[in-house]
Z-matrix of the N, CA and C atoms (Angstrom, degrees):
N
C 1 1.361
C 2 1.514 1 113.40
N 3 1.278 2 121.65 1 132.64
C 4 1.487 3 123.77 2 -176.70
C 5 1.512 4 106.20 3 -97.16
N 6 1.267 5 115.76 4 128.90
C 7 1.467 6 121.92 5 -178.65
C 8 1.505 7 107.56 6 -99.09
N 9 1.391 8 117.26 7 131.58
C 10 1.373 9 118.12 8 177.29
C 11 1.513 10 115.16 9 -83.99
N 12 1.312 11 118.40 10 148.45
C 13 1.477 12 121.31 11 -176.57
C 14 1.587 13 111.30 12 -84.51
N 15 1.331 14 110.16 13 -16.64
C 16 1.560 15 115.86 14 -175.46
C 17 1.460 16 112.60 15 -106.74
N 18 1.291 17 114.82 16 145.68
C 19 1.440 18 121.15 17 176.54
C 20 1.559 19 110.42 18 -104.48
N 21 1.244 20 118.01 19 149.29
C 22 1.511 21 120.45 20 179.00
C 23 1.562 22 103.93 21 -74.77
N 24 1.313 23 105.55 22 136.08
C 25 1.561 24 116.51 23 -178.94
C 26 1.535 25 106.97 24 -118.53
N 27 1.267 26 122.57 25 107.27
C 28 1.386 27 125.30 26 -170.61
C 29 1.506 28 114.21 27 -108.04
N 30 1.295 29 120.72 28 32.80
C 31 1.505 30 121.68 29 172.63
C 32 1.482 31 108.16 30 -110.56
N 33 1.304 32 119.43 31 163.18
C 34 1.439 33 128.06 32 -176.37
C 35 1.513 34 106.11 33 -90.61
N 36 1.258 35 116.48 34 138.30
C 37 1.533 36 122.55 35 175.10
C 38 1.590 37 107.14 36 -84.32
N 39 1.246 38 115.41 37 100.47
C 40 1.467 39 119.37 38 -175.07
C 41 1.591 40 112.26 39 -82.38
N 42 1.244 41 117.71 40 -12.88
C 43 1.443 42 120.95 41 -179.05
C 44 1.490 43 113.97 42 -53.71
N 45 1.304 44 117.01 43 -51.11
C 46 1.491 45 123.04 44 179.83
C 47 1.475 46 114.05 45 -63.49
N 48 1.414 47 117.49 46 -37.02
C 49 1.411 48 117.98 47 173.15
C 50 1.470 49 114.41 48 -66.51
N 51 1.292 50 120.13 49 -38.55
C 52 1.484 51 123.37 50 176.02
C 53 1.523 52 110.65 51 -65.39
N 54 1.336 53 117.98 52 -40.19
C 55 1.424 54 119.36 53 178.58
C 56 1.513 55 109.66 54 -62.31
N 57 1.281 56 120.43 55 -49.23
C 58 1.477 57 122.61 56 -174.70
C 59 1.569 58 105.10 57 -65.64
N 60 1.190 59 119.25 58 -38.44
C 61 1.615 60 120.22 59 -176.42
C 62 1.547 61 104.42 60 -67.46
N 63 1.295 62 122.41 61 -44.39
C 64 1.382 63 121.62 62 -176.85
C 65 1.580 64 112.26 63 -65.65
N 66 1.350 65 114.31 64 -37.76
C 67 1.513 66 116.47 65 178.98
C 68 1.477 67 106.79 66 -67.00
N 69 1.397 68 122.85 67 -40.74
C 70 1.456 69 120.41 68 176.29
C 71 1.454 70 117.24 69 -63.65
N 72 1.390 71 115.09 70 -34.72
C 73 1.386 72 121.63 71 177.23
C 74 1.546 73 111.76 72 -62.64
N 75 1.275 74 114.86 73 -44.20
C 76 1.557 75 120.72 74 177.33
C 77 1.418 76 109.44 75 -64.96
N 78 1.338 77 122.73 76 -41.63
C 79 1.477 78 124.10 77 177.94
C 80 1.559 79 112.65 78 -59.64
N 81 1.320 80 112.34 79 -42.81
C 82 1.442 81 115.89 80 -176.27
C 83 1.562 82 109.19 81 -74.63
N 84 1.280 83 116.61 82 -34.12
C 85 1.537 84 119.18 83 178.65
C 86 1.479 85 107.60 84 -67.11
N 87 1.365 86 121.19 85 -35.76
C 88 1.382 87 119.13 86 179.76
C 89 1.543 88 118.04 87 -78.45
N 90 1.253 89 113.23 88 -23.50
C 91 1.480 90 121.96 89 -177.26
C 92 1.512 91 110.82 90 -89.78
N 93 1.375 92 118.97 91 -25.07
C 94 1.465 93 117.81 92 -173.42
C 95 1.510 94 113.20 93 -62.62
N 96 1.292 95 124.24 94 -41.93
C 97 1.427 96 122.86 95 177.32
C 98 1.563 97 115.33 96 -60.22
N 99 1.248 98 111.68 97 -30.02
C 100 1.506 99 118.24 98 -177.70
C 101 1.525 100 111.33 99 -75.12
N 102 1.303 101 114.76 100 -32.80
C 103 1.535 102 120.44 101 -179.41
C 104 1.601 103 105.43 102 -75.39
N 105 1.292 104 110.94 103 122.32
C 106 1.453 105 116.84 104 -177.62
C 107 1.544 106 105.74 105 -105.98
N 108 1.266 107 115.10 106 125.47
C 109 1.478 108 121.39 107 178.85
C 110 1.571 109 104.46 108 -80.68
N 111 1.356 110 113.16 109 151.08
C 112 1.479 111 119.35 110 -174.01
C 113 1.467 112 107.99 111 -136.20
N 114 1.319 113 115.33 112 146.86
C 115 1.505 114 119.96 113 168.78
C 116 1.507 115 110.05 114 -83.11
N 117 1.320 116 117.38 115 167.32
C 118 1.436 117 120.90 116 176.67
C 119 1.504 118 109.55 117 -82.08
N 120 1.288 119 118.85 118 89.24
C 121 1.499 120 121.97 119 -174.98
C 122 1.623 121 105.93 120 -126.06
N 123 1.313 122 114.86 121 134.41
C 124 1.442 123 122.92 122 171.01
C 125 1.579 124 113.21 123 -108.97
N 126 1.307 125 117.89 124 88.36
C 127 1.389 126 118.58 125 -178.33
C 128 1.547 127 112.05 126 -64.25
N 129 1.340 128 120.17 127 163.92
C 130 1.458 129 120.07 128 175.32
C 131 1.463 130 109.08 129 -69.07
N 132 1.389 131 114.79 130 163.55
C 133 1.429 132 119.44 131 -178.88
C 134 1.520 133 110.22 132 -107.48
N 135 1.236 134 119.16 133 150.91
C 136 1.438 135 124.13 134 179.88
C 137 1.542 136 113.57 135 -161.04
N 138 1.364 137 118.14 136 152.41
C 139 1.417 138 117.51 137 173.30
C 140 1.375 139 118.22 138 -102.49
N 141 1.347 140 116.27 139 14.72
C 142 1.431 141 123.84 140 177.40
C 143 1.540 142 111.10 141 -105.59
N 144 1.276 143 116.66 142 164.38
C 145 1.476 144 123.75 143 175.95
C 146 1.460 145 112.53 144 92.41
N 147 1.378 146 110.01 145 179.35
C 148 1.462 147 118.48 146 -179.27
C 149 1.469 148 112.07 147 -86.21
N 150 1.353 149 121.87 148 140.70
C 151 1.443 150 122.48 149 -173.76
C 152 1.525 151 104.17 150 -97.83
N 153 1.289 152 115.88 151 122.90
C 154 1.459 153 123.22 152 178.74
C 155 1.574 154 103.96 153 -105.72
N 156 1.276 155 117.27 154 119.05
C 157 1.473 156 117.74 155 -178.60
C 158 1.549 157 110.90 156 -90.58
N 159 1.315 158 118.94 157 -29.10
C 160 1.470 159 117.55 158 -178.20
C 161 1.544 160 105.89 159 -148.47
N 162 1.328 161 117.95 160 141.52
C 163 1.422 162 123.98 161 173.96
C 164 1.537 163 111.55 162 -111.52
N 165 1.271 164 113.91 163 126.13
C 166 1.514 165 122.61 164 -176.49
C 167 1.583 166 107.13 165 -74.66
N 168 1.330 167 119.15 166 118.68
C 169 1.379 168 122.44 167 -175.05
C 170 1.633 169 111.68 168 -62.85
N 171 1.286 170 110.84 169 -29.99
C 172 1.524 171 113.35 170 -178.54
C 173 1.513 172 116.23 171 -84.61
N 174 1.443 173 115.13 172 -7.04
C 175 1.443 174 118.69 173 -176.82
C 176 1.517 175 109.13 174 -119.40
N 177 1.250 176 122.06 175 -20.66
C 178 1.418 177 121.83 176 174.81
C 179 1.518 178 120.08 177 -119.75
N 180 1.266 179 116.37 178 153.29
C 181 1.481 180 123.92 179 176.62
C 182 1.514 181 108.52 180 -108.75
N 183 1.334 182 119.13 181 116.91
C 184 1.417 183 121.53 182 179.23
C 185 1.483 184 107.15 183 -113.87
N 186 1.412 185 112.61 184 121.88
C 187 1.462 186 120.26 185 175.55
C 188 1.479 187 108.31 186 -105.57
N 189 1.290 188 116.27 187 125.24
C 190 1.511 189 122.52 188 -179.61
C 191 1.452 190 111.99 189 -105.14
N 192 1.312 191 116.23 190 138.00
C 193 1.595 192 120.12 191 179.25
C 194 1.503 193 104.29 192 -123.23
N 195 1.274 194 119.11 193 118.97
C 196 1.440 195 126.08 194 175.02
C 197 1.458 196 109.59 195 -76.71
N 198 1.401 197 118.50 196 169.46
C 199 1.374 198 122.04 197 -177.91
C 200 1.547 199 115.17 198 -67.15
N 201 1.330 200 114.27 199 -18.95
C 202 1.480 201 120.59 200 177.21
C 203 1.540 202 109.01 201 -82.54
N 204 1.346 203 120.64 202 -15.04
C 205 1.444 204 118.27 203 177.27
C 206 1.559 205 105.50 204 108.57
N 207 1.344 206 118.51 205 -5.60
C 208 1.442 207 118.54 206 -176.53
C 209 1.558 208 109.08 207 -70.70
N 210 1.312 209 117.32 208 136.77
C 211 1.464 210 123.24 209 -178.62
C 212 1.526 211 109.56 210 -106.63
N 213 1.288 212 113.88 211 129.91
C 214 1.442 213 118.94 212 178.47
C 215 1.595 214 107.61 213 -132.02
N 216 1.404 215 109.08 214 148.79
C 217 1.430 216 118.80 215 173.07
C 218 1.467 217 110.18 216 -131.80
N 219 1.310 218 116.75 217 113.86
C 220 1.552 219 120.09 218 -174.76
C 221 1.404 220 114.25 219 67.20
N 222 1.365 221 118.27 220 25.54
C 223 1.460 222 118.91 221 -179.52
C 224 1.535 223 116.64 222 91.45
N 225 1.365 224 113.06 223 -8.07
C 226 1.464 225 118.91 224 -176.34
C 227 1.540 226 106.43 225 -105.25
N 228 1.330 227 117.03 226 136.68
C 229 1.529 228 120.40 227 -176.93
C 230 1.490 229 105.64 228 -74.64
N 231 1.403 230 113.25 229 139.50
C 232 1.509 231 122.54 230 -179.12
C 233 1.579 232 108.92 231 -127.94
N 234 1.287 233 116.83 232 135.99
C 235 1.459 234 122.25 233 176.50
C 236 1.564 235 109.44 234 -79.59
N 237 1.304 236 117.21 235 142.67
C 238 1.473 237 120.15 236 -176.45
C 239 1.513 238 110.64 237 -58.35
N 240 1.308 239 118.00 238 -32.82
C 241 1.492 240 119.69 239 176.20
C 242 1.586 241 114.82 240 -64.96
N 243 1.256 242 114.50 241 -30.10
C 244 1.475 243 121.83 242 -173.72
C 245 1.608 244 106.79 243 -89.17
N 246 1.289 245 120.93 244 -10.17
C 247 1.501 246 122.61 245 -171.70
C 248 1.538 247 109.84 246 -66.81
N 249 1.306 248 122.43 247 -41.45
C 250 1.506 249 123.53 248 -179.62
C 251 1.546 250 109.04 249 -62.07
N 252 1.319 251 119.86 250 -41.11
C 253 1.406 252 120.79 251 -179.37
C 254 1.561 253 113.18 252 -67.66
N 255 1.317 254 109.43 253 -45.39
C 256 1.555 255 116.36 254 174.39
C 257 1.412 256 114.61 255 -58.98
N 258 1.474 257 117.88 256 -40.07
C 259 1.448 258 118.29 257 173.54
C 260 1.522 259 118.31 258 -67.35
N 261 1.363 260 112.19 259 -31.58
C 262 1.480 261 116.46 260 172.58
C 263 1.454 262 113.45 261 -64.04
N 264 1.335 263 115.02 262 -42.99
C 265 1.457 264 120.33 263 -179.20
C 266 1.571 265 111.34 264 -65.08
N 267 1.316 266 117.38 265 -42.13
C 268 1.417 267 125.75 266 174.80
C 269 1.516 268 110.37 267 -60.13
N 270 1.223 269 119.60 268 -43.80
C 271 1.493 270 127.29 269 -179.14
C 272 1.542 271 106.80 270 -63.25
N 273 1.343 272 118.27 271 -46.50
C 274 1.403 273 121.77 272 -177.20
C 275 1.552 274 111.13 273 -73.01
N 276 1.274 275 117.72 274 -24.68
C 277 1.533 276 119.02 275 175.44
C 278 1.511 277 111.98 276 -82.37
N 279 1.347 278 120.00 277 4.26
C 280 1.464 279 115.77 278 179.20
C 281 1.455 280 118.82 279 104.17
N 282 1.311 281 119.80 280 3.53
C 283 1.384 282 121.89 281 177.50
C 284 1.554 283 107.94 282 -86.07
N 285 1.392 284 115.27 283 109.62
C 286 1.410 285 117.53 284 -171.49
C 287 1.497 286 115.73 285 -89.95
N 288 1.378 287 118.19 286 -17.69
C 289 1.431 288 119.90 287 -176.49
C 290 1.543 289 107.02 288 -123.11
N 291 1.338 290 117.19 289 151.73
C 292 1.387 291 125.84 290 175.56
C 293 1.544 292 109.82 291 -134.05
N 294 1.395 293 111.06 292 140.00
C 295 1.472 294 118.53 293 -176.44
C 296 1.493 295 107.29 294 -133.03
N 297 1.316 296 116.14 295 147.72
C 298 1.446 297 123.04 296 171.38
C 299 1.567 298 108.28 297 -113.17
N 300 1.349 299 112.75 298 126.34
C 301 1.412 300 117.41 299 174.34
C 302 1.527 301 111.42 300 -116.11
N 303 1.346 302 113.71 301 100.76
C 304 1.526 303 117.21 302 -171.59
C 305 1.482 304 108.73 303 -107.87
N 306 1.339 305 113.32 304 148.88
C 307 1.397 306 122.31 305 173.55
C 308 1.621 307 111.23 306 -65.91
N 309 1.270 308 115.68 307 147.02
C 310 1.444 309 117.28 308 -179.74
C 311 1.525 310 115.38 309 -64.44
N 312 1.319 311 119.66 310 -20.59
C 313 1.479 312 126.16 311 177.81
C 314 1.491 313 113.20 312 -92.96
N 315 1.306 314 125.29 313 2.07
C 316 1.441 315 123.48 314 -176.19
C 317 1.502 316 109.99 315 -79.39
N 318 1.374 317 113.61 316 150.54
C 319 1.474 318 118.48 317 179.89
C 320 1.497 319 111.30 318 -71.77
N 321 1.270 320 115.07 319 141.11
C 322 1.449 321 124.11 320 -178.88
C 323 1.501 322 110.68 321 -57.29
N 324 1.311 323 119.66 322 -36.77
C 325 1.504 324 123.47 323 176.97
C 326 1.509 325 114.37 324 -54.73
N 327 1.319 326 115.02 325 -41.74
C 328 1.449 327 120.55 326 178.38
C 329 1.541 328 111.49 327 -66.46
N 330 1.354 329 117.53 328 -42.27
C 331 1.431 330 121.51 329 177.70
C 332 1.580 331 111.79 330 -64.66
N 333 1.288 332 115.37 331 -41.22
C 334 1.469 333 123.31 332 -174.86
C 335 1.618 334 105.42 333 -66.60
N 336 1.352 335 110.99 334 -43.95
C 337 1.490 336 116.14 335 179.02
C 338 1.520 337 116.73 336 -62.78
N 339 1.415 338 111.48 337 -37.60
C 340 1.490 339 120.56 338 173.91
C 341 1.494 340 111.53 339 -60.97
N 342 1.368 341 117.32 340 -46.06
C 343 1.472 342 123.26 341 179.76
C 344 1.564 343 109.90 342 -60.83
N 345 1.268 344 113.58 343 -43.09
C 346 1.467 345 123.27 344 -179.26
C 347 1.551 346 109.02 345 -55.13
N 348 1.366 347 110.27 346 -56.23
C 349 1.459 348 119.14 347 -177.62
C 350 1.557 349 113.58 348 -58.67
N 351 1.339 350 115.09 349 -43.55
C 352 1.435 351 120.24 350 178.00
C 353 1.483 352 110.76 351 -62.67
N 354 1.367 353 117.89 352 -38.60
C 355 1.446 354 118.70 353 177.29
C 356 1.536 355 108.37 354 -60.97
N 357 1.291 356 114.57 355 -48.45
C 358 1.519 357 118.21 356 179.59
C 359 1.465 358 113.02 357 -58.15
N 360 1.322 359 117.67 358 -28.59
C 361 1.509 360 121.71 359 178.65
C 362 1.557 361 111.58 360 -80.39
N 363 1.291 362 119.41 361 -4.12
C 364 1.462 363 121.07 362 172.82
C 365 1.509 364 113.18 363 113.11
N 366 1.286 365 122.35 364 5.40
C 367 1.505 366 121.53 365 171.86
C 368 1.500 367 108.00 366 -99.09
N 369 1.361 368 113.41 367 106.75
C 370 1.524 369 118.41 368 172.17
C 371 1.421 370 114.90 369 -67.28
N 372 1.250 371 125.07 370 -31.89
C 373 1.447 372 129.52 371 -177.56
C 374 1.591 373 106.30 372 -124.85
N 375 1.341 374 112.09 373 126.08
C 376 1.495 375 118.95 374 176.20
C 377 1.491 376 110.86 375 -122.14
N 378 1.240 377 118.77 376 129.71
C 379 1.475 378 122.57 377 178.56
C 380 1.554 379 110.38 378 -85.13
N 381 1.277 380 112.60 379 151.68
C 382 1.516 381 121.21 380 175.77
C 383 1.509 382 109.11 381 -112.54
N 384 1.302 383 117.43 382 124.60
C 385 1.380 384 124.30 383 -173.55
C 386 1.581 385 109.01 384 -94.56
N 387 1.340 386 112.34 385 139.18
C 388 1.503 387 119.04 386 178.24
C 389 1.419 388 106.32 387 -146.09
N 390 1.352 389 112.11 388 160.59
C 391 1.546 390 121.00 389 177.67
C 392 1.567 391 108.89 390 -80.99
N 393 1.287 392 112.95 391 148.25
C 394 1.437 393 117.05 392 172.13
C 395 1.508 394 110.69 393 -80.02
N 396 1.269 395 117.01 394 151.95
C 397 1.540 396 119.85 395 -178.77
C 398 1.520 397 114.72 396 -56.02
N 399 1.350 398 111.26 397 -37.48
C 400 1.509 399 115.15 398 178.24
C 401 1.492 400 111.06 399 -65.42
N 402 1.304 401 119.21 400 -44.38
C 403 1.487 402 123.56 401 -177.99
C 404 1.467 403 109.96 402 -64.24
N 405 1.373 404 113.51 403 -39.63
C 406 1.541 405 116.41 404 -173.13
C 407 1.546 406 108.80 405 -82.56
N 408 1.355 407 120.73 406 -11.96
C 409 1.377 408 122.83 407 -178.81
C 410 1.540 409 114.10 408 71.30
N 411 1.378 410 113.80 409 34.76
C 412 1.471 411 119.11 410 179.73
C 413 1.544 412 108.82 411 -100.28
N 414 1.262 413 114.56 412 129.60
C 415 1.533 414 119.63 413 177.69
C 416 1.554 415 108.44 414 -95.88
N 417 1.310 416 108.78 415 152.98
C 418 1.534 417 111.03 416 -179.65
C 419 1.479 418 109.43 417 -80.25
């Protein structure tokens, strides 16, 4: 009778599973601030102005206004009364630029109120974002 030197080991090695899980956790934690959530907004298209290809989330404040007049910042709904305080906090945290991305069907009153609240929050100049005609597929 031949005797085996090895015994059967019937437990799962969890170390590799924990290592992979921790690596994925670190990757998602590092990429989460970079991913910018956005509201469903269709800004007007134009062939004029400066083309901005990417906005840095740590350097810019982007306020989005949906066609219904709902205001969001970073995907989170914001009340018009709280916008000046939020803008002041963003300005104090190092966000030097502010942009408004409004739907083409939003009322002018909401856009004007948003610009006023951003100015009260410490942003003397606010940019308005629009799509380029090539991006929107609009022909002349």
